[in-house]
py3Dmol code that shows the C-alpha trace and the ligand (Angstrom):
import py3Dmol

protein = """\
ATOM      1  CA  MET A   1      81.193 104.638 125.336  1.00  0.00           C
ATOM      2  CA  ILE A   2      84.103 102.334 124.461  1.00  0.00           C
ATOM      3  CA  ALA A   3      86.272 100.616 127.081  1.00  0.00           C
ATOM      4  CA  ILE A   4      89.867 100.037 125.997  1.00  0.00           C
ATOM      5  CA  ILE A   5      91.798  97.412 127.935  1.00  0.00           C
ATOM      6  CA  SER A   6      95.279  95.984 127.376  1.00  0.00           C
ATOM      7  CA  ASP A   7      97.988  93.722 128.770  1.00  0.00           C
ATOM      8  CA  ILE A   8      95.871  91.367 130.837  1.00  0.00           C
ATOM      9  CA  HIS A   9      98.761  88.915 131.116  1.00  0.00           C
ATOM     10  CA  ALA A  10      96.792  85.951 132.374  1.00  0.00           C
ATOM     11  CA  ASN A  11      95.737  87.760 135.560  1.00  0.00           C
ATOM     12  CA  THR A  12      92.143  86.630 136.113  1.00  0.00           C
ATOM     13  CA  GLU A  13      91.649  88.582 139.354  1.00  0.00           C
ATOM     14  CA  ALA A  14      92.556  91.872 137.672  1.00  0.00           C
ATOM     15  CA  LEU A  15      90.558  91.117 134.521  1.00  0.00           C
ATOM     16  CA  THR A  16      87.467  90.101 136.473  1.00  0.00           C
ATOM     17  CA  ALA A  17      87.621  93.285 138.556  1.00  0.00           C
ATOM     18  CA  VAL A  18      87.950  95.425 135.415  1.00  0.00           C
ATOM     19  CA  LEU A  19      85.085  93.626 133.651  1.00  0.00           C
ATOM     20  CA  GLU A  20      82.877  94.186 136.718  1.00  0.00           C
ATOM     21  CA  ASP A  21      83.782  97.865 136.727  1.00  0.00           C
ATOM     22  CA  ILE A  22      82.962  98.072 133.000  1.00  0.00           C
ATOM     23  CA  ALA A  23      79.646  96.248 133.511  1.00  0.00           C
ATOM     24  CA  GLY A  24      78.590  99.003 135.918  1.00  0.00           C
ATOM     25  CA  ARG A  25      79.007 101.659 133.239  1.00  0.00           C
ATOM     26  CA  ASP A  26      77.303 102.488 129.975  1.00  0.00           C
ATOM     27  CA  VAL A  27      79.907 100.712 127.817  1.00  0.00           C
ATOM     28  CA  GLU A  28      78.855  99.589 124.317  1.00  0.00           C
ATOM     29  CA  LYS A  29      81.971  97.670 123.461  1.00  0.00           C
ATOM     30  CA  ILE A  30      85.301  96.526 124.796  1.00  0.00           C
ATOM     31  CA  ILE A  31      88.436  96.728 122.669  1.00  0.00           C
ATOM     32  CA  CYS A  32      91.417  94.725 123.921  1.00  0.00           C
ATOM     33  CA  LEU A  33      94.852  95.811 122.719  1.00  0.00           C
ATOM     34  CA  GLY A  34      96.521  92.446 123.258  1.00  0.00           C
ATOM     35  CA  ASP A  35      98.812  90.507 125.586  1.00  0.00           C
ATOM     36  CA  VAL A  36      95.907  88.496 126.957  1.00  0.00           C
ATOM     37  CA  VAL A  37      98.436  85.838 127.977  1.00  0.00           C
ATOM     38  CA  GLY A  38     102.063  85.697 129.122  1.00  0.00           C
ATOM     39  CA  TYR A  39     103.601  86.243 132.587  1.00  0.00           C
ATOM     40  CA  GLY A  40     100.521  85.301 134.602  1.00  0.00           C
ATOM     41  CA  PRO A  41      99.103  82.052 135.990  1.00  0.00           C
ATOM     42  CA  GLU A  42      95.720  81.739 134.233  1.00  0.00           C
ATOM     43  CA  PRO A  43      96.028  82.100 130.455  1.00  0.00           C
ATOM     44  CA  LYS A  44      93.039  79.946 129.531  1.00  0.00           C
ATOM     45  CA  GLN A  45      90.706  81.635 132.019  1.00  0.00           C
ATOM     46  CA  CYS A  46      91.660  85.031 130.605  1.00  0.00           C
ATOM     47  CA  LEU A  47      91.235  83.815 127.020  1.00  0.00           C
ATOM     48  CA  ASP A  48      87.746  82.534 127.950  1.00  0.00           C
ATOM     49  CA  LEU A  49      86.780  85.931 129.404  1.00  0.00           C
ATOM     50  CA  ILE A  50      88.252  87.985 126.569  1.00  0.00           C
ATOM     51  CA  MET A  51      86.736  85.771 123.849  1.00  0.00           C
ATOM     52  CA  ALA A  52      83.345  86.230 125.532  1.00  0.00           C
ATOM     53  CA  LYS A  53      83.510  89.933 126.361  1.00  0.00           C
ATOM     54  CA  ALA A  54      85.748  91.838 123.938  1.00  0.00           C
ATOM     55  CA  SER A  55      84.362  92.964 120.564  1.00  0.00           C
ATOM     56  CA  VAL A  56      87.859  93.287 119.146  1.00  0.00           C
ATOM     57  CA  THR A  57      91.150  91.864 120.400  1.00  0.00           C
ATOM     58  CA  LEU A  58      94.509  92.729 118.841  1.00  0.00           C
ATOM     59  CA  MET A  59      97.780  90.820 118.656  1.00  0.00           C
ATOM     60  CA  GLY A  60     100.249  91.597 121.435  1.00  0.00           C
ATOM     61  CA  ASN A  61     103.874  90.488 121.487  1.00  0.00           C
ATOM     62  CA  HIS A  62     103.152  87.859 124.162  1.00  0.00           C
ATOM     63  CA  ASP A  63     100.218  86.425 122.197  1.00  0.00           C
ATOM     64  CA  TYR A  64     102.540  86.317 119.193  1.00  0.00           C
ATOM     65  CA  ALA A  65     105.252  84.642 121.280  1.00  0.00           C
ATOM     66  CA  VAL A  66     102.935  81.877 122.477  1.00  0.00           C
ATOM     67  CA  LEU A  67     101.800  81.253 118.894  1.00  0.00           C
ATOM     68  CA  PHE A  68     105.127  81.576 117.092  1.00  0.00           C
ATOM     69  CA  GLU A  69     108.291  82.502 119.005  1.00  0.00           C
ATOM     70  CA  PRO A  70     109.368  84.886 121.758  1.00  0.00           C
ATOM     71  CA  ASN A  71     111.154  87.955 120.440  1.00  0.00           C
ATOM     72  CA  LYS A  72     113.730  89.639 122.723  1.00  0.00           C
ATOM     73  CA  PHE A  73     112.199  88.135 125.870  1.00  0.00           C
ATOM     74  CA  ASN A  74     114.118  87.865 129.126  1.00  0.00           C
ATOM     75  CA  ILE A  75     114.475  84.401 130.674  1.00  0.00           C
ATOM     76  CA  GLY A  76     111.449  84.774 132.967  1.00  0.00           C
ATOM     77  CA  ALA A  77     109.193  85.975 130.165  1.00  0.00           C
ATOM     78  CA  GLU A  78     110.393  83.204 127.853  1.00  0.00           C
ATOM     79  CA  SER A  79     109.817  80.493 130.437  1.00  0.00           C
ATOM     80  CA  ALA A  80     106.303  81.890 131.068  1.00  0.00           C
ATOM     81  CA  CYS A  81     105.669  81.898 127.320  1.00  0.00           C
ATOM     82  CA  PHE A  82     106.571  78.232 126.860  1.00  0.00           C
ATOM     83  CA  TRP A  83     104.587  77.285 129.968  1.00  0.00           C
ATOM     84  CA  THR A  84     101.576  79.174 128.581  1.00  0.00           C
ATOM     85  CA  ARG A  85     101.868  77.306 125.280  1.00  0.00           C
ATOM     86  CA  ARG A  86     101.871  74.001 127.166  1.00  0.00           C
ATOM     87  CA  GLN A  87      98.759  75.016 129.133  1.00  0.00           C
ATOM     88  CA  ILE A  88      96.859  75.532 125.894  1.00  0.00           C
ATOM     89  CA  GLU A  89      98.291  72.361 124.326  1.00  0.00           C
ATOM     90  CA  ALA A  90      97.228  70.413 127.421  1.00  0.00           C
ATOM     91  CA  GLU A  91      93.582  71.481 127.169  1.00  0.00           C
ATOM     92  CA  ALA A  92      91.745  68.144 127.057  1.00  0.00           C
ATOM     93  CA  ASP A  93      88.694  69.484 125.208  1.00  0.00           C
ATOM     94  CA  GLU A  94      89.909  69.433 121.615  1.00  0.00           C
ATOM     95  CA  ALA A  95      87.256  71.849 120.343  1.00  0.00           C
ATOM     96  CA  LEU A  96      88.131  74.364 123.060  1.00  0.00           C
ATOM     97  CA  ARG A  97      91.848  73.899 122.443  1.00  0.00           C
ATOM     98  CA  ASN A  98      91.300  74.611 118.746  1.00  0.00           C
ATOM     99  CA  ARG A  99      89.232  77.662 119.614  1.00  0.00           C
ATOM    100  CA  TYR A 100      92.128  79.059 121.665  1.00  0.00           C
ATOM    101  CA  TRP A 101      94.574  78.545 118.816  1.00  0.00           C
ATOM    102  CA  ASP A 102      92.127  79.889 116.198  1.00  0.00           C
ATOM    103  CA  PHE A 103      91.473  82.939 118.329  1.00  0.00           C
ATOM    104  CA  LEU A 104      95.174  83.652 118.907  1.00  0.00           C
ATOM    105  CA  GLY A 105      96.047  82.864 115.291  1.00  0.00           C
ATOM    106  CA  ASN A 106      93.450  85.271 113.924  1.00  0.00           C
ATOM    107  CA  LEU A 107      94.194  88.307 116.081  1.00  0.00           C
ATOM    108  CA  PRO A 108      94.537  91.409 113.883  1.00  0.00           C
ATOM    109  CA  VAL A 109      97.469  93.742 114.504  1.00  0.00           C
ATOM    110  CA  LYS A 110      95.462  96.937 114.046  1.00  0.00           C
ATOM    111  CA  HIS A 111      91.875  98.142 114.302  1.00  0.00           C
ATOM    112  CA  VAL A 112      90.505 101.419 112.908  1.00  0.00           C
ATOM    113  CA  LEU A 113      87.190 103.110 113.731  1.00  0.00           C
ATOM    114  CA  PRO A 114      85.628 106.369 112.627  1.00  0.00           C
ATOM    115  CA  GLY A 115      85.659 108.646 115.640  1.00  0.00           C
ATOM    116  CA  GLU A 116      82.618 110.885 115.074  1.00  0.00           C
ATOM    117  CA  ASP A 117      80.522 109.156 117.724  1.00  0.00           C
ATOM    118  CA  SER A 118      83.288 109.854 120.210  1.00  0.00           C
ATOM    119  CA  GLY A 119      83.801 113.467 119.184  1.00  0.00           C
ATOM    120  CA  ALA A 120      87.117 112.588 117.555  1.00  0.00           C
ATOM    121  CA  GLY A 121      88.695 111.946 114.162  1.00  0.00           C
ATOM    122  CA  GLU A 122      89.921 108.512 113.128  1.00  0.00           C
ATOM    123  CA  LEU A 123      90.613 106.107 115.991  1.00  0.00           C
ATOM    124  CA  VAL A 124      93.490 103.670 115.603  1.00  0.00           C
ATOM    125  CA  PHE A 125      94.065 100.784 118.008  1.00  0.00           C
ATOM    126  CA  VAL A 126      97.313  98.765 118.210  1.00  0.00           C
ATOM    127  CA  HIS A 127      99.326  96.963 120.866  1.00  0.00           C
ATOM    128  CA  GLY A 128     102.745  98.630 120.509  1.00  0.00           C
ATOM    129  CA  SER A 129     102.869 101.628 118.213  1.00  0.00           C
ATOM    130  CA  SER A 130     101.260 102.984 115.059  1.00  0.00           C
ATOM    131  CA  ARG A 131     104.529 102.254 113.245  1.00  0.00           C
ATOM    132  CA  ARG A 132     105.261  98.759 114.562  1.00  0.00           C
ATOM    133  CA  PRO A 133     101.978  97.484 115.956  1.00  0.00           C
ATOM    134  CA  ILE A 134     103.131  94.342 117.733  1.00  0.00           C
ATOM    135  CA  ASN A 135     106.478  95.110 119.245  1.00  0.00           C
ATOM    136  CA  GLU A 136     107.521  98.774 119.431  1.00  0.00           C
ATOM    137  CA  TYR A 137     107.674 100.329 122.890  1.00  0.00           C
ATOM    138  CA  VAL A 138     106.820 104.021 123.255  1.00  0.00           C
ATOM    139  CA  PHE A 139     108.231 105.227 126.564  1.00  0.00           C
ATOM    140  CA  PRO A 140     107.761 108.647 128.190  1.00  0.00           C
ATOM    141  CA  ASP A 141     111.567 109.093 127.996  1.00  0.00           C
ATOM    142  CA  ASP A 142     111.398 108.874 124.191  1.00  0.00           C
ATOM    143  CA  ILE A 143     110.135 112.458 124.073  1.00  0.00           C
ATOM    144  CA  TYR A 144     113.624 113.533 125.242  1.00  0.00           C
ATOM    145  CA  ASN A 145     115.806 110.694 124.010  1.00  0.00           C
ATOM    146  CA  ASN A 146     114.234 109.955 120.662  1.00  0.00           C
ATOM    147  CA  PRO A 147     112.083 112.794 119.263  1.00  0.00           C
ATOM    148  CA  ASN A 148     112.618 111.512 115.690  1.00  0.00           C
ATOM    149  CA  LYS A 149     111.079 108.184 116.642  1.00  0.00           C
ATOM    150  CA  MET A 150     108.119 110.033 118.159  1.00  0.00           C
ATOM    151  CA  GLN A 151     107.606 112.008 114.960  1.00  0.00           C
ATOM    152  CA  LEU A 152     107.663 108.846 112.806  1.00  0.00           C
ATOM    153  CA  ILE A 153     105.075 107.290 115.109  1.00  0.00           C
ATOM    154  CA  PHE A 154     102.854 110.388 114.994  1.00  0.00           C
ATOM    155  CA  ASP A 155     103.137 110.391 111.187  1.00  0.00           C
ATOM    156  CA  ARG A 156     101.433 106.983 111.118  1.00  0.00           C
ATOM    157  CA  PHE A 157      97.993 108.024 112.405  1.00  0.00           C
ATOM    158  CA  GLU A 158      95.524 110.849 111.858  1.00  0.00           C
ATOM    159  CA  HIS A 159      94.055 111.806 115.217  1.00  0.00           C
ATOM    160  CA  LEU A 160      93.892 109.370 118.132  1.00  0.00           C
ATOM    161  CA  CYS A 161      95.909 106.185 118.514  1.00  0.00           C
ATOM    162  CA  PHE A 162      95.390 103.871 121.499  1.00  0.00           C
ATOM    163  CA  ILE A 163      98.288 101.702 122.625  1.00  0.00           C
ATOM    164  CA  GLY A 164      99.426  99.447 125.489  1.00  0.00           C
ATOM    165  CA  HIS A 165     102.634  97.353 125.660  1.00  0.00           C
ATOM    166  CA  THR A 166     104.729  99.447 128.111  1.00  0.00           C
ATOM    167  CA  HIS A 167     102.127  99.030 130.890  1.00  0.00           C
ATOM    168  CA  VAL A 168     102.514 102.763 131.669  1.00  0.00           C
ATOM    169  CA  PRO A 169      99.336 104.808 131.098  1.00  0.00           C
ATOM    170  CA  GLY A 170      99.299 108.387 129.836  1.00  0.00           C
ATOM    171  CA  VAL A 171      98.999 110.647 126.813  1.00  0.00           C
ATOM    172  CA  PHE A 172     101.694 111.573 124.295  1.00  0.00           C
ATOM    173  CA  VAL A 173     101.158 114.673 122.177  1.00  0.00           C
ATOM    174  CA  GLU A 174     103.076 115.636 119.078  1.00  0.00           C
ATOM    175  CA  ALA A 175     105.232 118.417 120.611  1.00  0.00           C
ATOM    176  CA  PRO A 176     106.481 115.807 121.731  1.00  0.00           C
ATOM    177  CA  ASP A 177     105.289 115.708 125.292  1.00  0.00           C
ATOM    178  CA  PHE A 178     103.866 113.190 127.757  1.00  0.00           C
ATOM    179  CA  TYR A 179     101.213 113.612 130.438  1.00  0.00           C
ATOM    180  CA  SER A 180     100.575 110.986 133.107  1.00  0.00           C
ATOM    181  CA  PRO A 181      96.991 110.341 134.219  1.00  0.00           C
ATOM    182  CA  GLU A 182      97.815 112.140 137.514  1.00  0.00           C
ATOM    183  CA  GLU A 183      98.905 115.249 135.620  1.00  0.00           C
ATOM    184  CA  LEU A 184      95.658 115.072 133.647  1.00  0.00           C
ATOM    185  CA  GLU A 185      93.622 114.393 136.801  1.00  0.00           C
ATOM    186  CA  GLY A 186      92.448 111.228 135.089  1.00  0.00           C
ATOM    187  CA  VAL A 187      90.861 112.928 132.084  1.00  0.00           C
ATOM    188  CA  TYR A 188      92.211 113.830 128.642  1.00  0.00           C
ATOM    189  CA  GLN A 189      90.018 116.285 126.735  1.00  0.00           C
ATOM    190  CA  VAL A 190      90.169 115.327 123.065  1.00  0.00           C
ATOM    191  CA  ASP A 191      91.349 118.259 120.957  1.00  0.00           C
ATOM    192  CA  SER A 192      90.183 118.029 117.321  1.00  0.00           C
ATOM    193  CA  GLY A 193      93.281 119.895 116.161  1.00  0.00           C
ATOM    194  CA  ARG A 194      95.822 117.851 118.038  1.00  0.00           C
ATOM    195  CA  LYS A 195      96.945 114.251 117.649  1.00  0.00           C
ATOM    196  CA  ALA A 196      97.298 112.104 120.745  1.00  0.00           C
ATOM    197  CA  LEU A 197      98.879 108.724 121.376  1.00  0.00           C
ATOM    198  CA  ILE A 198      97.078 107.307 124.376  1.00  0.00           C
ATOM    199  CA  ASN A 199      98.468 104.462 126.466  1.00  0.00           C
ATOM    200  CA  VAL A 200      95.683 102.830 128.466  1.00  0.00           C
ATOM    201  CA  GLY A 201      98.057 101.067 130.866  1.00  0.00           C
ATOM    202  CA  SER A 202      97.866  97.417 131.875  1.00  0.00           C
ATOM    203  CA  VAL A 203      95.055  95.422 133.445  1.00  0.00           C
ATOM    204  CA  GLY A 204      97.172  92.593 134.773  1.00  0.00           C
ATOM    205  CA  GLN A 205     100.666  93.990 135.337  1.00  0.00           C
ATOM    206  CA  PRO A 206     100.734  97.786 135.887  1.00  0.00           C
ATOM    207  CA  ARG A 207     104.237  99.296 135.938  1.00  0.00           C
ATOM    208  CA  ASP A 208     103.589 102.851 137.081  1.00  0.00           C
ATOM    209  CA  ARG A 209     103.895 102.105 140.803  1.00  0.00           C
ATOM    210  CA  ASP A 210     100.127 101.920 141.180  1.00  0.00           C
ATOM    211  CA  VAL A 211      99.144  98.305 141.865  1.00  0.00           C
ATOM    212  CA  ARG A 212      95.569  98.757 140.666  1.00  0.00           C
ATOM    213  CA  ALA A 213      94.453  97.504 137.244  1.00  0.00           C
ATOM    214  CA  SER A 214      94.434 100.235 134.579  1.00  0.00           C
ATOM    215  CA  TYR A 215      92.159 100.810 131.585  1.00  0.00           C
ATOM    216  CA  ALA A 216      90.531 103.715 129.706  1.00  0.00           C
ATOM    217  CA  LEU A 217      87.097 104.843 128.592  1.00  0.00           C
ATOM    218  CA  LEU A 218      86.401 106.875 125.473  1.00  0.00           C
ATOM    219  CA  GLU A 219      83.187 108.864 125.558  1.00  0.00           C
ATOM    220  CA  ARG A 220      82.177 112.056 123.774  1.00  0.00           C
ATOM    221  CA  GLY A 221      85.308 114.159 123.565  1.00  0.00           C
ATOM    222  CA  VAL A 222      86.916 112.666 126.640  1.00  0.00           C
ATOM    223  CA  VAL A 223      89.330 109.853 127.470  1.00  0.00           C
ATOM    224  CA  ARG A 224      89.048 108.795 131.087  1.00  0.00           C
ATOM    225  CA  PHE A 225      91.784 106.797 132.851  1.00  0.00           C
ATOM    226  CA  ILE A 226      90.343 104.286 135.312  1.00  0.00           C
ATOM    227  CA  ARG A 227      92.044 102.323 138.099  1.00  0.00           C
ATOM    228  CA  VAL A 228      90.441  99.298 139.735  1.00  0.00           C
ATOM    229  CA  ALA A 229      91.671  97.596 142.895  1.00  0.00           C
ATOM    230  CA  TYR A 230      91.799  93.784 142.835  1.00  0.00           C
ATOM    231  CA  ASP A 231      93.031  90.881 144.956  1.00  0.00           C
ATOM    232  CA  VAL A 232      96.771  91.050 144.212  1.00  0.00           C
ATOM    233  CA  GLY A 233      97.682  88.577 146.971  1.00  0.00           C
ATOM    234  CA  THR A 234      95.736  85.736 145.369  1.00  0.00           C
ATOM    235  CA  VAL A 235      97.550  86.214 142.043  1.00  0.00           C
ATOM    236  CA  VAL A 236     100.937  86.293 143.783  1.00  0.00           C
ATOM    237  CA  GLU A 237     100.084  82.929 145.395  1.00  0.00           C
ATOM    238  CA  LYS A 238      98.978  81.452 142.069  1.00  0.00           C
ATOM    239  CA  VAL A 239     102.231  82.563 140.421  1.00  0.00           C
ATOM    240  CA  SER A 240     104.372  81.084 143.176  1.00  0.00           C
ATOM    241  CA  ALA A 241     102.503  77.768 142.880  1.00  0.00           C
ATOM    242  CA  VAL A 242     103.742  77.348 139.278  1.00  0.00           C
ATOM    243  CA  PRO A 243     107.448  76.422 139.180  1.00  0.00           C
ATOM    244  CA  GLU A 244     107.822  77.606 135.569  1.00  0.00           C
ATOM    245  CA  LEU A 245     106.666  81.105 136.516  1.00  0.00           C
ATOM    246  CA  ASP A 246     109.375  83.225 138.128  1.00  0.00           C
ATOM    247  CA  ASP A 247     108.213  84.401 141.590  1.00  0.00           C
ATOM    248  CA  TYR A 248     109.089  87.940 140.541  1.00  0.00           C
ATOM    249  CA  LEU A 249     106.169  87.836 138.102  1.00  0.00           C
ATOM    250  CA  GLY A 250     103.971  87.738 141.195  1.00  0.00           C
ATOM    251  CA  THR A 251     105.892  89.929 143.617  1.00  0.00           C
ATOM    252  CA  ARG A 252     106.258  92.778 141.097  1.00  0.00           C
ATOM    253  CA  LEU A 253     102.455  93.070 141.126  1.00  0.00           C
ATOM    254  CA  LYS A 254     102.636  94.133 144.794  1.00  0.00           C
ATOM    255  CA  GLU A 255     104.723  97.133 143.799  1.00  0.00           C
ATOM    256  CA  GLY A 256     103.161  97.920 140.430  1.00  0.00           C
ATOM    257  CA  ARG A 257     106.409  97.656 138.507  1.00  0.00           C
TER     258      ARG A 257
END
"""
ligand_1 = """\
1
FE2
Fe 102.419 93.421 127.846
"""
view = py3Dmol.view(width=600, height=400)
view.addModel(protein, "pdb")
view.setStyle({"model": 0}, {"cartoon": {"style": "trace"}})
view.addModel(ligand_1, "xyz")
view.setStyle({"model": 1}, {"stick": {}})
view.zoomTo()
view.show()
């Protein structure tokens, strides 16, 4: 069984709760789809955990922003990005500081696995989309507003593609159509004849009005959407204690948006 996590956003409480949930299951490896940092109050703690626990971590747009430059960020996200960069720069242990930068600087943008063990065809993992791995958002509304975009994205993978980035979990099929985890009762049955673009949701900043951390499990022929409750209040306090982090980055966690 593979656990797929994404968009941790420097939220240690959420990440710790998800890793505990994963530890209680028969998970062979953890794949992280990126955005380990950005927005949240504990970037280094989350990097420590992800470097230790994830087999593969991909480049998210916030990881990219901390390394290079923010791209189309709002003011709050940009301020959080520069603050995050300073936290890493201020790490007194030079070897550890270099490990953070080496880790971030070497994140791949895409990971591909054969899917036979999971009862699937090829498995593609990216942060944003199969077409633009770091920075393209695929929203449920795109199935109505932008079907051509959906087709171009579906053209770029063979069977299953796992994504994050929007922080909204669910399954896109090629029709195009979108199914939320509620509509699927938490389980997507893999269909060998049908492509699916699967958003695993966000560990550290869910935006589907469910405050719990979100991730997914892939086991034989099935993708399972998991939600894990965590101590939101503590994270809100940690955000408000950092002047460079907009209070909204904490308070939004209480509403899951
Ligand atoms: Fe994100």
